[in-house]
N, C-alpha and C positions, 0 to 999 in steps of 0.2 A: 504494499499500499504506499502511496506517495506520502511525503512528510505532511502531517496534519498540524494545524495550529493548536495551541494549548487550550483555547476555548473553542467549542464547536456549537454551531447553531443546530436546532432540532433536526433539520434535514441532514446535516453532516453527522450528527450523533447516530441517527437511525442507520445511515450507510455504514458507519464505523462498526456498529453492533451487528450489521447484516440482517436487519429486520425491515419489514414493510411498515409504512406509516401507521396502520391500524394497530399492529403489534406494539410499536413504539409507544403509542399513546395508552395502550394497556399497561405496559411496563411502568409508565409514569405513576400509576396508581398502586404499585406494589410496594410494600414496606422495604426499606433498605435501598431503593433505587436512588441514585444521586439526584440531589435537588438542583434545580436550575439557578443560575445567577443572572443578573441583569446589569453588567458593568457598563454597557454603552447605551443605556436608556431602558426602554420597555421590553425589547426583544430578548427572550431567554437564551441563555448559553450554558453549556455544560463543560465542566473541567474534564479534559481528556483523561488525565490520571485517575480521576474518580470513576469514570466509565470503565477504564481498563481494570481497575481494582475490583469493581463490581462483577465484571465479566469473568475475571480469573477466580473469583470466590466460589465458582461453581453454581451460582444462583441462576445463570442462564440455562443450564442443562435442566433445572427443575421446571422452568417456565416454558421452554420451547419443546 
């Protein structure tokens, strides 16, 4: 995968995790899923490190 920025917009986070939009928005409701930040205004962004840690924790296998 190409070098990704530290902060990802929802569409980038969804691609990073390899899920479709519907599944991504389901994941947002699960306990433990990384919370979005809004450093540049109102548009939510996700820390890539937090998404990586969440995915590596094995939580993805339980949900997919």
